[in-house]
C-alpha positions in Angstrom: 96.6 64.6 124.9 97.7 67.6 122.8 96.8 67.7 119.2 98.4 69.7 116.4 96.9 71.1 113.2 99.5 71.5 110.5 98.7 73.5 107.4 100.5 73.7 104.1 99.5 76.9 102.2 100.0 78.4 98.8 98.6 81.9 98.7 97.0 82.9 95.4 95.4 86.3 96.5 97.5 88.0 99.2 94.9 90.7 100.0 92.1 88.2 100.6 94.5 85.9 102.5 95.5 88.9 104.8 91.8 89.3 105.7 91.7 85.6 106.6 94.8 86.0 108.8 93.2 88.8 110.6 90.1 86.7 111.5 91.7 83.4 112.4 93.4 84.2 115.8 90.1 85.1 117.5 88.6 81.8 116.4 91.5 79.7 118.0 91.7 80.9 121.5 88.2 80.0 122.7 89.2 76.3 122.1 92.4 76.6 124.0 94.5 76.7 120.8 97.6 78.7 120.0 99.9 79.2 117.1 103.2 77.3 117.4 104.4 78.7 114.1 102.7 80.9 111.5 104.5 81.9 108.4 107.2 81.7 106.0 109.8 81.2 104.6 110.4 77.5 104.9 113.9 76.2 104.4 114.0 72.7 102.9 116.7 70.6 104.5 115.9 67.3 102.9 113.3 66.1 100.3 110.8 68.1 98.3 108.8 71.0 99.6 107.0 73.4 97.3 104.6 75.3 99.5 104.8 79.0 100.5 103.7 78.8 104.1 103.6 76.4 106.9 101.3 76.9 109.9 101.1 74.8 113.1 98.5 75.1 115.8 98.4 73.4 119.2 95.2 72.4 121.0 94.7 70.7 124.3 92.9 67.7 122.7 91.9 66.3 119.3 88.3 67.1 120.2 89.1 70.8 120.9 90.9 71.0 117.5 87.9 69.5 115.7 85.5 71.8 117.6 87.6 74.8 116.5 87.8 73.6 112.8 84.0 73.0 112.7 83.1 76.2 114.7 81.0 78.9 113.1 83.8 81.4 113.6 86.4 79.4 111.8 84.0 78.4 109.1 83.4 82.1 108.4 87.2 82.7 108.3 87.5 79.7 106.0 84.9 81.2 103.6 87.0 84.4 103.5 90.0 82.3 102.6 88.2 80.7 99.7 89.9 81.7 96.4 92.8 83.3 98.3 94.9 80.1 99.0 95.2 76.4 98.4 95.6 74.7 101.7 96.0 71.2 103.2 95.1 70.7 106.8 96.3 67.8 108.9 95.3 66.9 112.5 97.8 64.9 114.5 97.7 63.8 118.2 100.9 63.7 120.1 
């Protein structure tokens, strides 16, 4: 069953965040993941939204998504992102 990782992001240091964006794609593909959407701007149609970016990843299973998130490669990328953005990650099975 496919699983999606949805990320709300507010960038605080664009240069550091760009380094994170360069690292992330290579960490995703070994787990069968792919970007569904990656970027901005977000147009609010209804309700409140006050984040700069929205990112959505798709993985073949919840287990693959968790394996990616906990992988050494992604944990390294995540450490590069530290101090560059405030982010919220959600994992949802379809």
